[in-house]
N, C-alpha and C positions, 0 to 999 in steps of 0.2 A: 504493500500500500504506500509506504514511504517513497519507494522508487517511482511509483506512478505519479505521486504528487510532485516529486522533484522534476520528473520529465515534463509534466504540464507547466510547472513554473518556468522551466527553461524555454519551452516552446512559446509561452506567452511573452516572456521578456525579449526573445528574438524577434517576434512579430512586432511588438510594441516599439522596440528600438529602431527597427528598420523602417516602419511606417513613419515615425516622427522624423527620422533621418531624411526620407524623401520629401517630407513636408518642408523641412528647412532648406533642402537643396533647391526646391522649387522657389522658395522665397529668395534665395541667393541668385538664382538664374534670372528671375524676373526683375529683381532689384538692380542688378548690374546692367542688364540689357536696357532697362528703362532709363537708368542714370546716364548711360552713354548716348542713347538715341533721343531722349526727350528732356533730360535734365532732372535735378533732384526734386523739383516741385511735383513731379508725377509719380515718384517712387512709391509713396504710401498707397495710392489708388491701385497700383499694379500688384502690390504684394499683400494687400489687406486680408483677403480670404485665407490664403495659406499661412499667413502670419498668425492670424487669430486661431486657426486650427492647431498649428504646431505649438504655439506658446500655451494655449489652453490645455492641450493634451498633457503638458508637463504637470498639471494638477494631480494627475494619477501618481506621480512620483511621491507626493506627500502620503498618499494612501499606501504606496509600496513600502515606505519607511515605517508607517504605523503598524502594518500587519506583519512586518519582518520579511517581506518578499526580497528586499535588498538590504545590504549592510549599512547603507548611508544613514546616519542618525537624523532623526526628525529635527533636531536643533540646528542642523546645518541646511537641511533641505527646505524647511518651511520659510526662512527669511529669503533665500535665494529665489524660490518660485513665487512667493507672494509679491516680492518687489517687481519681478518681471511682469506678473499679471496686473499689478497696479499701473505700470507704465503702459502696457498694451491696451487695457480696457479703461482704466481710470483717467488716462491722459490722451492717448492717440485716438481711441474710439470715441471718447466722450467730448473731446474738444477739436473739431475739424480745423479750427484756425491754425493749429500748430503742425498740421500734416504736411505742409509744403516747406517746412523748415529744413535746411540742409542737414541738421542733426539727425533727422529721420534716416537719412542714407547711411551715416556713420554708425548709427544704432543698429540698423538692419544688417549691415555687413559684419559688424563686430559680433552680434548675436549669431548670425548664420555660420560664420567660420567656426566659432566656439562649439556650436551645437552639432554641426556636421561632423566635426572631429569626435566629439563626446559620444554621440549616438552610434557612429560607426565603430568606435572603440568597444563600447559595451555590446553592440550587436555582434561583432566579430568574436569577442571574448565568450559570449554566451553560446554562439554557434560552434566554435572550434576549441573552446577551453582556454585559449590565450589569444593575445593580439600581437601583431608584428612589432618589433622593437621601434621602428620608425613611427608607428602610430602611437605607441606608448610615449615616445619622446614628444610628439606633437601634443598629445593629451596634457602633458604636464609642463610644457614650455611655452606654448603660444599664448597662454593666458597672461603672461608677463606684458605682452603688448595689447592684447584684446580686452583685458579687464579694465585698464585705464581708459581706453577709448570708449568702451561700452558704458562705464559708469559716468563718464563725463557727458556722454550723449543723453543718458537718462536724467541726470541732474539738470542739464540745459533745457530739455524738453519740459520738465516739471516747472522750471523757473519761467519759461516762456508761456506756459499755460496759466500762470497765476492771475494775470489781468483778466482773462476770460472767465476764470472761476469766480473772481470777485464781482465782475459785472453781471454775469448771468445768474449767480447764486444757485447754480445747478447742484443738486444733491443736498442742498442746505435744508435744515429743518428748523423752523422758527416757532417760537412760543407766542401765544398760548396754543397748546394742542392737548389732545386727550391723554398723551403719555407724559406730559409735563417734562418734555425733553427737548433740548436744542442741539444742533450740530451744524458746524460750518466747514464745508469741504475745503475752503480756501486756507483756513488755519490748520486743518489737518495736513494739507500739502506742505505748509511751512514746517510742521513737525517732521514730516518725511525728509525734507531738505536738511533739517538739522541733524538727522541721523545719517544721511548720505554723505555729507561733506566731511565729517571727521573720518569716516571710512576711507574716503578718497585720499585724504592727507596721509593716513596710515599706510596705504598701499604704496604711495610714492616713496615713503621712507624705506619700506621693505624692498622695493625695486632697487633702490640705491644699494642696500645691503646685499642684494642678489648680485648686482654688477661687481661689487667689491669681492664677493666670494668667487665669482667667475675668474677674476684675475689671479687670485691666490691658489685656487684649486686647479692643479694641473691634471688631475684625474677627472675625466668626463663623468665617471660614475658618481663622484662626490657632488658635482654640480647638479646632476639629475636628481640626486637625493635631496639636495637643498631646495630646488624648485618644486619638487614633489611635496615637500613639507609646507612650502608657501601656499601651494594650490589647495592642499587639504585644510590648511588653516582658514582659508577664505571660503572654501566650497564644502 
């Protein structure tokens, strides 16, 4: 019985990882194609449907952690997925005014490359028991560049959406009401920014430390171990 459950788990994770991989690959293809042919203003419209699908599908990873389907701790999975969902639905989908900003392009490309590598890594690992060394290296090294570009784009888009949040009062709950409760989406976004910015500064410091270690570590394996530690620390 245990063997059957293990096999079903493996099949499910293989299917899940490769479906989401193709979703992100579609976002990347359409995004780059549109960026080259039509400019950054049209990127969101071109990638909206596959982006919403691929990013929303990541919600299942929270459930995977909760039920023990994967080893990733919920304490690491929940902040990462929830912040991505917030930017995807709470900013880009909710406020069309920011969709033509150039940061949408940098966000989409950063997310795409990260997720294409991540899902292909896990899909290959589940299917064959291990992943190639080059894919392992990409998995734990490219975030050094893509994490800063991704988080900068996220922060920039939240910041650019602030005036539209304040003006429209979308998602705001005003008193009096039957629940005796008030909520302001604008101030909630400010709280999110307050959380984002210190994290960005911290990663910059760690990137500098990583560069320093790269110089003094002549062994490639030591450098890979160090970048792996950084990746696991943030993800």
